[in-house]
C-alpha positions as CSV (number, residue, x, y, z in Angstrom):
1,M,0.0,0.0,0.0
2,K,1.4,3.2,-1.1
3,L,0.9,6.2,1.2
4,N,0.1,9.5,-0.3
5,K,2.1,12.6,0.4
6,E,-0.3,14.1,2.9
7,T,-0.3,10.9,5.0
8,K,3.5,10.9,5.2
9,I,3.5,14.6,6.2
10,G,0.9,13.9,9.0
11,I,2.9,10.9,10.4
12,I,6.1,12.9,10.4
13,A,4.3,15.8,12.2
14,V,2.9,13.5,14.9
15,I,6.4,12.0,15.4
16,I,7.9,15.5,15.7
17,I,5.2,16.6,18.2
18,A,5.8,13.5,20.3
19,L,9.5,14.0,20.3
20,F,9.0,17.7,21.2
21,A,6.7,16.7,24.1
22,W,9.1,14.1,25.3
23,G,12.1,16.5,25.0
24,F,10.2,19.2,26.8
25,N,9.3,17.0,29.7
26,F,12.8,15.5,29.7
27,L,14.2,19.0,30.1
28,K,11.7,19.5,33.0
29,G,13.0,16.3,34.6
30,K,10.0,14.2,33.7
31,N,10.2,10.9,32.1
32,I,6.9,10.2,30.3
33,L,8.0,6.7,29.5
34,S,8.1,5.6,33.2
35,T,5.4,5.6,35.9
36,N,5.8,7.6,39.0
37,D,3.9,8.3,42.3
38,S,2.9,11.9,43.0
39,F,2.8,13.5,46.5
40,Y,2.0,17.0,47.8
41,A,3.5,19.2,50.5
42,V,2.3,22.5,51.8
43,Y,4.7,25.3,52.7
44,S,4.5,28.9,54.1
45,N,7.6,29.8,52.0
46,I,9.3,27.8,49.3
47,D,12.4,30.2,49.2
48,G,12.9,30.1,45.4
49,L,11.9,26.5,44.7
50,E,11.0,26.1,41.1
51,E,9.2,23.5,38.9
52,A,11.5,20.7,37.7
53,S,13.7,21.1,40.8
54,P,15.1,17.7,41.8
55,V,13.9,15.5,44.7
56,F,16.6,13.6,46.6
57,I,16.7,10.7,49.0
58,S,20.1,10.7,50.9
59,G,21.6,12.7,48.0
60,Y,20.3,10.4,45.3
61,K,17.8,11.9,42.8
62,V,14.5,10.0,42.8
63,G,12.1,12.6,41.3
64,V,11.2,16.1,40.4
65,V,8.9,18.9,41.3
66,E,5.9,18.8,38.9
67,S,4.0,22.0,39.9
68,I,3.9,24.8,42.4
69,K,0.6,26.6,43.2
70,L,-1.0,28.8,45.8
71,L,-3.5,27.0,48.1
72,K,-7.0,27.9,46.7
73,F,-8.7,28.9,49.9
74,K,-5.6,30.0,51.8
75,Q,-3.3,31.9,49.6
76,D,-0.5,32.4,52.2
77,K,0.2,28.7,51.7
78,I,1.9,27.1,48.7
79,V,1.2,23.6,47.5
80,V,4.1,21.8,45.8
81,K,3.4,18.6,43.8
82,F,6.4,16.3,43.2
83,S,6.8,12.9,41.8
84,V,9.1,10.0,42.8
85,E,9.9,6.7,41.3
86,E,7.1,4.2,41.7
87,D,9.1,1.6,43.6
88,I,9.9,3.9,46.5
89,N,7.8,3.5,49.6
90,L,7.4,6.7,51.6
91,P,6.7,6.0,55.3
92,K,4.0,8.1,57.0
93,N,5.2,11.2,59.0
94,S,8.1,11.5,56.6
95,K,9.2,15.1,55.7
96,A,9.8,16.9,52.4
97,T,12.4,19.5,53.3
98,I,13.3,22.3,50.9
99,F,17.1,22.9,51.1
100,P,19.8,24.7,49.0
101,A,21.2,22.1,46.7
102,T,24.1,24.3,45.6
103,L,24.7,28.0,45.2
104,I,24.2,27.6,41.5
105,A,21.5,24.9,41.2
106,G,19.2,26.7,43.6
107,K,16.7,24.9,45.8
108,A,15.7,21.2,45.9
109,I,13.6,18.8,48.0
110,K,15.1,16.1,50.2
111,L,12.9,13.3,51.6
112,E,13.5,12.4,55.2
113,F,12.0,9.1,56.2
114,S,10.4,8.4,59.5
115,N,10.4,5.1,61.5
116,S,6.8,4.3,60.7
117,T,5.9,0.9,59.3
118,E,2.9,2.4,57.5
119,Y,3.4,4.0,54.1
120,H,1.8,6.9,52.1
121,A,-0.4,6.2,49.1
122,N,-0.1,7.8,45.8
123,G,-1.5,11.4,46.0
124,D,-1.0,11.8,49.8
125,T,0.1,15.1,51.4
126,I,3.2,14.9,53.6
127,I,4.9,17.3,56.0
128,G,6.7,20.2,54.3
129,I,9.6,22.0,56.0
130,L,11.8,24.9,54.8
131,E,15.5,24.5,55.8
132,Q,17.2,27.8,56.4
133,D,20.2,28.2,54.1
134,L,23.6,29.5,55.2
135,I,23.1,33.0,53.8
136,S,19.8,33.4,55.5
137,S,21.2,32.0,58.8
138,L,24.1,34.4,58.6
139,S,21.7,37.3,57.8
140,D,19.6,36.5,60.8
141,E,22.6,36.3,63.1
142,L,24.3,39.4,61.6
143,L,21.3,41.6,61.6
144,P,21.4,42.3,65.4
145,V,25.2,43.0,65.0
146,K,24.5,45.3,62.2
147,N,21.9,47.2,64.2
148,K,24.3,47.5,67.2
149,I,27.1,48.8,64.9
150,E,24.7,51.4,63.5
151,D,23.7,52.5,67.0
152,L,27.4,52.6,68.0
153,V,28.2,54.8,64.9
154,V,25.4,57.1,65.8
155,S,26.7,57.3,69.4
156,I,30.3,58.0,68.2
157,D,29.0,60.7,65.9
158,S,27.1,62.3,68.9
159,V,30.2,62.1,71.1
160,L,32.5,63.6,68.4
161,A,30.0,66.4,67.8
162,I,30.6,67.8,71.3
163,F,34.4,68.1,70.6
164,D,35.2,71.5,69.3
165,N,38.7,72.5,68.3
166,Q,39.7,73.5,71.9
167,R,38.4,70.2,73.3
168,K,40.2,68.3,70.6
169,E,43.5,70.2,71.4
170,N,43.0,69.5,75.2
171,L,42.4,65.8,74.4
172,K,45.5,65.7,72.3
173,N,47.5,67.3,75.1
174,S,46.1,64.8,77.6
175,L,47.1,61.9,75.4
176,D,50.6,63.3,75.0
177,N,50.9,63.7,78.8
178,I,49.8,60.1,79.2
179,N,52.4,59.0,76.7
180,K,55.1,61.0,78.5
181,I,54.1,59.5,81.9
182,T,54.2,56.0,80.4
183,N,57.8,56.7,79.1
184,E,58.9,58.0,82.4
185,L,57.4,54.9,84.2
186,N,59.3,52.7,81.7
187,E,62.6,54.5,82.5
188,L,61.9,54.3,86.2
189,L,61.2,50.6,86.0
190,D,64.4,50.1,83.9
191,S,66.5,51.9,86.6
192,E,64.9,50.0,89.4
193,N,65.3,46.6,87.8
194,S,68.8,46.1,89.3
195,K,67.5,47.1,92.8
196,L,64.5,44.8,92.4
197,A,66.9,41.9,91.4
198,K,69.0,42.5,94.5
199,I,66.0,42.5,96.7
200,L,64.8,39.3,95.2
201,S,68.3,37.8,95.6
202,N,68.4,38.9,99.3
203,A,64.9,37.4,99.9
204,E,66.1,34.2,98.3
205,S,69.2,34.1,100.5
206,I,67.1,34.7,103.6
207,S,64.8,31.9,102.6
208,S,67.7,29.6,102.0
209,N,69.2,30.4,105.4
210,L,65.8,29.7,107.1
211,K,65.7,26.4,105.2
212,N,69.2,25.4,106.2
213,N,68.6,26.3,109.9
214,N,65.2,24.8,110.1
215,E,66.3,22.2,112.7
216,Q,67.8,24.9,115.0
217,I,64.7,27.0,114.7
218,S,62.6,24.0,115.6
219,N,64.8,23.3,118.7
220,I,64.4,27.0,119.8
221,L,60.7,26.8,119.4
222,T,60.7,23.5,121.3
223,N,62.6,25.2,124.2
224,F,60.2,28.1,124.2
225,S,57.4,25.6,124.4
226,N,59.0,23.8,127.3
227,I,59.6,27.1,129.1
228,S,56.0,28.1,128.5
229,D,54.8,24.7,129.8
230,S,57.0,25.1,132.9
231,I,55.6,28.6,133.6
232,E,52.1,27.3,133.1
233,Q,52.7,24.4,135.5
234,A,54.3,26.7,138.2
235,N,51.9,28.0,140.9
236,I,52.3,31.6,140.0
237,K,48.9,32.5,141.3
238,A,49.7,31.3,144.8
239,T,53.0,33.0,144.8
240,I,51.4,36.3,143.8
241,L,48.8,35.9,146.5
242,N,51.5,35.2,149.1
243,A,53.4,38.3,147.9
244,N,50.2,40.4,148.2
245,K,49.6,39.0,151.7
246,T,53.2,39.9,152.8
247,L,52.9,43.4,151.3
248,A,49.7,43.9,153.2
249,E,51.3,42.8,156.5
250,F,54.2,45.2,155.9
251,S,51.7,47.9,155.2
252,Q,50.0,47.2,158.6
253,I,53.4,47.3,160.4
254,A,54.4,50.5,158.7
255,S,51.0,52.0,159.7
256,K,51.5,51.0,163.3
257,I,55.0,52.4,163.3
258,N,53.7,55.7,161.9
259,N,51.0,55.7,164.6
260,G,53.7,55.2,167.4
261,E,52.5,51.8,168.3
262,G,55.0,49.3,169.6
263,T,58.7,49.8,170.6
264,I,59.9,50.7,167.1
265,G,57.0,53.1,166.7
266,M,57.7,54.8,170.1
267,L,61.4,55.0,169.2
268,I,60.7,56.6,165.8
269,N,57.9,58.9,167.0
270,N,59.3,59.9,170.5
271,D,62.4,62.1,170.5
272,S,63.2,61.7,174.2
273,L,65.6,58.9,173.4
274,Y,67.4,61.1,170.9
275,I,67.6,63.9,173.4
276,N,69.0,61.6,176.2
277,L,71.5,60.1,173.8
278,N,72.5,63.5,172.7
279,N,73.0,64.6,176.3
280,L,74.9,61.4,177.1
281,A,77.2,62.1,174.2
282,A,77.8,65.6,175.4
283,D,78.6,64.4,179.0
284,L,81.0,61.8,177.6
285,D,82.7,64.4,175.5
286,S,83.1,66.6,178.6
287,L,84.5,63.7,180.6
288,I,87.0,62.8,177.9
289,I,88.2,66.4,177.7
290,D,88.6,66.6,181.5
291,L,90.3,63.2,181.4
292,N,92.8,64.4,178.9
293,E,93.4,67.7,180.8
294,N,93.5,66.2,184.4
295,P,94.4,62.6,184.2
296,N,95.7,62.6,187.8
297,R,92.2,63.0,189.0
298,Y,91.2,59.7,187.7
299,V,94.5,57.6,187.7
300,H,97.0,57.2,190.7
301,F,100.0,55.0,190.3
302,S,103.7,55.0,191.2
303,L,106.7,53.1,189.9
304,F,108.2,52.8,193.4
305,G,105.3,52.2,195.6
306,K,102.6,54.2,197.3
307,K,103.4,57.8,198.0
308,D,103.0,59.1,201.5
309,K,100.3,61.6,201.5
310,N,101.6,63.4,204.6
311,K,105.1,63.9,203.1
312,R,105.5,67.2,201.5
């Protein structure tokens, strides 16, 4: 059977259209020659996810994003339809997480399986999660720092605004004085380094001497301890009481003497004895003088016998 020209052209057109459809879907990541299961996930933000974006499981591509639409009755939510290979079982409570595939490839979806033993059916809706990328995370963390830096710059501008030329000059002079004082302190420390070294050397020598004479110091402390124990054991309190008693008795005796009581008191307080003794001394003095001047009155002796008193 011979085909006419129009039939040939029609067949060729159908083939071209089929190839075009297959190629278009292939470029979108769809394979019309294989059967896939489709699932849905709802997000508040897809962060740049596009149709034909890949779907991964543990880094292995298992499907593509088929369509992205706003939820019909709640337009702040976005419904993403994606397909995966038919032989993949998706456990219930699994998650479809949007993440940055690469800096160039943009966003993709990774499926995170749960531990459930039950599985989703074709057309089910699973949990959708948006994973924050590095740039967004850094932006969120750096935003407070940026605000603080801006506030700091404003504060610095406010502080600098109060400095006129005179205040700036005063501040410069103050800084120069601080620098001068610092240099002088450095020179002083340099000059005192040798003295400090000598002091440390002497301290080390003293410490060494104490260490070398530790046994003698211990003996001295032991002797002091023994003396202290001896003093503690002595009946010092009784001795002090006896001394106080003796002093009290002497005080009573002295009081009686002052009052003229007793022999000693009468001798001390009565001057008659002194007067009698004084008179006796005067009489003895007169007697000695008379004895020296007239010894014959008191002494009679002869070398040849007794002298006759009647012989003239």
